[in-house]
N, C-alpha and C positions, 0 to 999 in steps of 0.2 A: 674748348681750346682757347677761351680767354685765359684762365687760371695758367696754362702751360706758359703763353707769352710772358704772363707777369713773373712766374717763376724763372724765365729764362732771362728776364730784364733784372730781377734783383742778382742773379748770379752773376751776370755780366757787369752789374755796379760792384758787386763784392770784389771782383777780380781786377777792376779798374782802381779801385779804392785801394784796395792791397797793394798795386803795384806801384801807384804813387807814395803809398808809405814807404815800401821798399826803398825807391828810387830816393825818396827825401833822405830817408836815415843813413844811405851808404854814402850819397854826396856828400853829405854834412859830415860823417867821419873820415872821408878822407881828405877834407879841407883841414880839418881838424888834426889829423895825423901828419899830414904836410906841415902845417905852421909848425907842431911839435918836433919835426924833423929838423927844420930852418933855425928853429930857435937851440936844440941840443949842438947843431953846427957852430953856431956862435957862441955858446957857452965854451964847448972844448976850446975855441980859440980867445976865450975870455973877453969877449965883446959884450959886455954886461949892459950897455945903452940897447943895444939892438935887442937882446934878450926880453931886457925889460918892455920893450916897444911891442914886440911879437906876442909875448904873454898877455899884456894889457889887452891886446886886439884879439887875442883868443878867446879870453876871459868874456870880454865883452861880448864877442860874438855867439858864445855859447850860451850865455845868460839872455841874450834876445832870442835864441832859438830853443831854450828851455821848456817854454810854454808849449811848443808843437811837441817837442820829444816828449813832454809829459804824456801827452794824451796817447801816444803809441810805446811808450816803453815804462818800466816800473819806476816810481818815485825815489825810491831809495837808490836805483842806479844813478840817474840824473845827480841827484842831491851829492852822492860819493865824488862824481866827477866835478862837479862845482867846488867842492871843499877842497879837492885836489888840485884845480887850477888855480885857486886862491893862494894854497900853500908854494905852487911853482913861482908865482909872481912874488911871494914874500922871499923865496930862495934866491931869484934873479936879482932882487934889490941889495940881498945881503953879499951875493956871488957866491955861494956856497955851492960849488961846482957838483961835488960828490952827491950831495943829498938832490940837487935839482935834477940829475940825471938818472937816479934811481927812481925819483918821483915820476918823471917823465916816463919812462920806461913803464912803469904802473898804470898811468894814465891811457897812454897809448893803448895797452891790454884791455885795460876798462872800455875804451872808446870803441875798439874792435871788437869785442864783446856784444856791446850793445848792436852794431851792425850785423854780426853772425847772427843774434837771435833773431832778425828780421827776413832771413834768407829763407826762401820757400824749400825746407828740407823736412822729410818725413818725422825727422825726431823734434822738430819745432812746431809741427802741426799737431802730433798725437803726443 
């Protein structure tokens, strides 16, 4: 009987940790996407200073969260987003609106893919 309780405890622990991981990644992805949407709005209005400020905060926040995200995601995906955020900062500094908006859409897609890969669906489990 003792083994059964240990098994139930381990299953409960796995479910708890999986739920925490899912909430952490999806919440972070939502925050990053919202920041990118705000930066996009400012870029379309040619408000370069606001875009620079938002992209710097976003890059800083992503770099702070990268350690945790590396534990639950593929390192190559996290590195790709990090490189793209650095490019976004450069496009914001130079005021290159077309390239900025194109890269911003790609970054949003990558971030949402990170979030989608953590969702508890059959194709993600098997």
